[in-house]
C-alpha positions, -999 to +999 in steps of 0.1 A: +001-001+001+013+036-007+023+059+021+019+098+019+031+118+052+013+151+061+025+178+078-003+204+086+004+246+091-021+254+112-040+247+141-069+260+135-107+247+129-093+236+088-064+217+105-092+202+130-111+190+100-083+183+078-074+160+105-108+142+108-108+135+074-073+129+067-075+100+090-109+085+072-086+080+040-086+046+019-066+031-003-034+055+009-016+050+040-014+084+055+010+094+082+003+130+096+037+137+106+027+163+128+016+204+133+033+240+134+018+271+140+029+305+146+010+307+180+030+279+205+004+275+225-023+266+196+002+246+182+006+229+215-027+222+228-040+209+186-002+185+187-015+170+220-056+166+214-047+149+183-018+128+191+001+145+168+041+159+166+048+200+170+072+215+155+084+248+162+094+258+127+077+246+094+121+242+086+120+211+108+086+196+102+096+195+067+130+176+074+120+153+098+118+116+089+101+101+122 
């Protein structure tokens, strides 16, 4: 099965919607790499609520190979 890794930029309403939808994708294994947001409190809360890694900058999330 094919696998894709997705990182979320932003931790608001749209990010919650995307997480819910991406967890329902079939036919491709989706790995949610983590979340980055300009607001530290928002990204930490979102990561904790959804069990995602939290990144302090976009470059770190892009380079992550987890």
